DRENVO-746428 format. One record per residue (C-alpha): residue in three letters; x, y, z. Coordinates in steps of 0.02 Angstrom, whole numbers, padded with zeros to 5 digits, always signed. Layout:
<rs>
ALAXYZ/...
</rs>
This chain:
<rs>
MET-00432-01559+00657/LYS-00384-01404+00744/GLN-00237-01394+00630/PHE-00362-01424+00457/LEU-00475-01277+00557/PHE-00318-01152+00545/SER-00268-01201+00376/PHE-00443-01203+00317/CYS-00468-01001+00399/PHE-00312-00949+00327/PHE-00344-01021+00155/ILE-00514-00917+00150/SER-00408-00766+00224/ILE-00276-00787+00053/CYS-00401-00814-00067/GLY-00516-00673-00034/SER-00338-00558-00021/THR-00189-00636-00101/GLN-00171-00470-00219/GLU-00153-00391-00067/LEU+00015-00437-00026/TYR+00104-00290-00110/VAL+00288-00304-00128/PHE+00348-00121-00105/SER+00228-00071+00028/GLU+00110-00110+00136/PRO-00098-00166+00141/ALA-00218-00125+00288/SER-00272-00285+00307/ASN-00151-00384+00443/MET-00079-00562+00455/PRO-00177-00690+00544/SER-00215-00676+00733/HIS-00068-00785+00825/ALA+00040-00820+00658/LEU+00231-00789+00654/SER+00298-00736+00477/PRO+00487-00711+00444/LYS+00535-00652+00285/GLN+00727-00623+00203/TYR+00752-00503+00066/VAL+00896-00423-00039/LYS+00896-00258-00125/VAL+01018-00235-00265/LEU+01059-00048-00346/SER+01192+00032-00446/ASN+01273+00179-00337/SER+01245+00330-00420/ARG+01402+00406-00356/THR+01515+00274-00383/ASN+01432+00139-00510/LYS+01480+00018-00391/LEU+01350-00129-00389/GLU+01292-00128-00185/SER+01177-00239-00090/ARG+01051-00228+00066/TYR+00998-00402+00167/THR+00850-00373+00271/SER+00779-00510+00401/GLU+00619-00480+00461/MET+00486-00561+00564/MET+00309-00490+00573/ILE+00204-00562+00696/GLY-00019-00550+00692/ILE-00032-00497+00885/ASN-00232-00511+00853/LYS-00356-00470+00702/ASN-00329-00283+00716/LEU-00130-00269+00772/MET+00027-00333+00691/ILE+00216-00299+00721/HIS+00369-00300+00610/ALA+00546-00324+00684/ALA+00696-00308+00564/ALA+00864-00283+00528/THR+00997-00260+00410/ILE+01154-00307+00331/SER+01232-00205+00200/ASP+01388-00130+00092/MET+01293+00028+00033/TYR+01385+00147+00146/THR+01550+00044+00193/GLU+01663-00037+00072/GLY+01618-00221+00149/HIS+01469-00296+00204/ARG+01410-00248+00397/TRP+01266-00251+00508/GLU+01195-00090+00487/SER+01034-00042+00556/VAL+00862-00110+00657/ARG+00687-00045+00645/LEU+00509-00082+00727/TYR+00342-00072+00638/SER+00169-00062+00716/LYS+00002-00078+00612/TYR-00163-00043+00688/ARG-00328-00100+00581/MET-00458+00044+00615/TYR-00602-00001+00483/THR-00682-00127+00424/LYS-00811-00158+00304/ASP-00822-00356+00234/ASP-00945-00385+00081/MET-00951-00562-00006/TYR-00807-00531-00154/SER-00744-00362-00097/HIS-00684-00267+00076/PHE-00626-00075+00119/ARG-00501-00068+00266/VAL-00410+00077+00349/ALA-00259+00065+00458/CYS-00125+00160+00545/PHE+00060+00138+00560/ALA+00198+00185+00652/GLU+00404+00145+00618/ILE+00560+00194+00709/ALA+00728+00148+00660/HIS+00904+00169+00708/SER+01054+00153+00588/ASN+01233+00163+00595/ASN+01236+00276+00435/GLN+01293+00464+00410/PRO+01179+00548+00295/LYS+01234+00557+00119/TYR+01081+00569+00009/GLU+00936+00679-00008/GLU+00813+00551-00002/LEU+00720+00497+00182/SER+00742+00301+00199/LEU+00712+00192+00355/GLU+00749+00035+00252/GLY+00933+00051+00336/ASP+00991+00219+00269/GLN+00942+00337+00422/SER+00892+00331+00599/GLY+00707+00400+00611/VAL+00521+00387+00633/GLN+00385+00361+00507/PHE+00184+00370+00554/GLY+00037+00362+00439/PHE-00131+00307+00364/ILE-00164+00149+00242/ALA-00334+00127+00133/THR-00352-00031+00064/GLN-00485-00069-00083/LEU-00509-00243-00136/LEU-00643-00297-00278/HIS-00633-00483-00325/LYS-00468-00496-00413/LEU-00413-00327-00397/ALA-00333-00236-00238/ILE-00301-00050-00232/SER-00215+00048-00100/THR-00161+00202-00036/THR-00028+00254+00084/VAL-00009+00417+00165/SER+00156+00450+00287/VAL+00253+00589+00362/ILE+00438+00535+00377/GLU+00563+00628+00515/SER+00762+00597+00508/LEU+00840+00586+00662/GLN+00993+00660+00613/GLU+01118+00701+00743/SER+01147+00864+00681/ARG+00967+00892+00724/ARG+01042+00940+00910/ASP+01163+01080+00849/PRO+01068+01250+00835/ASN+01219+01318+00734/TYR+01223+01183+00602/TYR+01134+01210+00447/PRO+01073+01061+00367/VAL+01135+00991+00208/TYR+00994+00856+00186/PRO+00809+00855+00213/TYR+00745+00809+00392/GLN+00559+00792+00376/ALA+00467+00738+00210/ILE+00297+00662+00140/ASN+00279+00482+00083/TYR+00130+00440-00022/SER+00073+00270-00124/ILE-00036+00197-00229/SER-00020+00022-00262/ALA-00136-00095-00369/GLY-00149-00283-00383/TYR-00200-00411-00475/LEU-00228-00596-00451/VAL-00191-00695-00618/ALA-00213-00873-00559/PRO-00298-00997-00524/LYS-00448-00945-00601/THR-00547-01050-00473/TYR-00485-01098-00304/THR-00516-01290-00255/SER-00392-01306-00135/TYR-00256-01206-00029/ASP-00114-01314-00109/GLN-00149-01217-00275/THR-00005-01080-00340/ASN-00061-00913-00354/PHE+00021-00782-00475/ASN-00006-00610-00432/ILE+00053-00446-00529/TYR+00085-00256-00442/LEU+00108-00101-00496/GLU+00133+00039-00362/VAL+00180+00211-00364/LEU+00284+00267-00235/ALA+00323+00450-00202/GLN+00403+00566-00081/ASN+00408+00750-00046/SER+00513+00839+00079/LEU+00425+00976+00173/ASP+00578+01066+00213/ARG+00669+01100+00024/LYS+00596+01085-00115/LEU+00638+00894-00173/HIS+00535+00759-00254/PHE+00530+00594-00324/ILE+00394+00476-00401/ASP+00447+00289-00453/LEU+00366+00161-00526/ALA+00371-00007-00473/PRO+00322-00165-00554/ALA+00333-00318-00469/LEU+00265-00517-00522/GLN+00218-00633-00347/LEU+00207-00830-00327/ILE+00122-00903-00161/PHE+00145-01089-00127/ASN+00033-01192-00056/SER-00052-01046+00053/SER+00108-01014+00196/SER+00250-00935+00072/LYS+00284-00795-00065/LEU+00389-00774-00167/ASN+00417-00578-00243/PHE+00522-00511-00364/GLY+00513-00314-00423/TYR+00591-00177-00503/ARG+00584+00017-00467/PHE+00651+00165-00562/GLN+00623+00336-00541/VAL+00521+00429-00672/ALA+00514+00609-00592/GLY+00615+00700-00467/ASN+00764+00819-00432/MET+00829+00735-00284/ASN+00991+00671-00256/ARG+00971+00492-00218/MET+01082+00350-00191/SER+01018+00253-00363/ASN+00847+00305-00469/ASN+00838+00119-00496/SER+00838-00059-00398/PHE+00786-00232-00398/LEU+00693-00328-00236/LEU+00686-00511-00216/SER+00627-00586-00061/TYR+00540-00751-00010/GLU+00412-00748+00160/TRP+00350-00888+00255/VAL+00197-00888+00369/PHE+00163-01012+00527/LEU-00005-01015+00602/ASN-00042-01011+00784/ALA+00149-01023+00820/PHE+00097-00940+00991/LYS-00056-00938+01106/
</rs>
């Protein structure tokens, strides 16, 4: 009976917001309380300097502490800065939902988040990223609006690189230390047209605008990122996305990349 109730509650939450499960960004909504969600994904790109095909593998665990707080912990392995694959970085992410307004077929939510990362890599490019490229911190805000089958979300954050050179007063920085990240994401539920069971497969399409502006340099980029998503039995999802630059003047590792990921959700995994 308890398992049925948990499944039913999760089914209701999934039905209301599957189109918020963005592929390249986070929504203001959180995963269910006391749930665990392991995620595996791979990012593949062609290095702009070497024309070498490189990849990064990420293992991530997401934990729903309660309805307002969730935590992510992740580690990466890649060959993007070395000849072969090696352990690369760890990071910790926390998100707190600050405001919620729920209606029958819509809701509006606002959350704040913070992230810290440690990477073995030394800076080689002008883009600031905590995915494994650099050590740093990030904090920001997310606002998400669900309107029936369409979900729109925007994120604004400040990211700081914690390069070792920052502690040397005689060193002139070659790469940026500070930047603003901002994004606009839209997701649309294509199928099913009508929910009858949590066993139904969901099909979502996404389009995200991902951008960065350096605060200590006149550098920027703007990317577009379309993506497809399948959700199975309301408990796991498969994502495929392609990200490419449409404007910018940064020296980046690559101006386009592919992302493939799979994620599971385990309800009531802890008390």
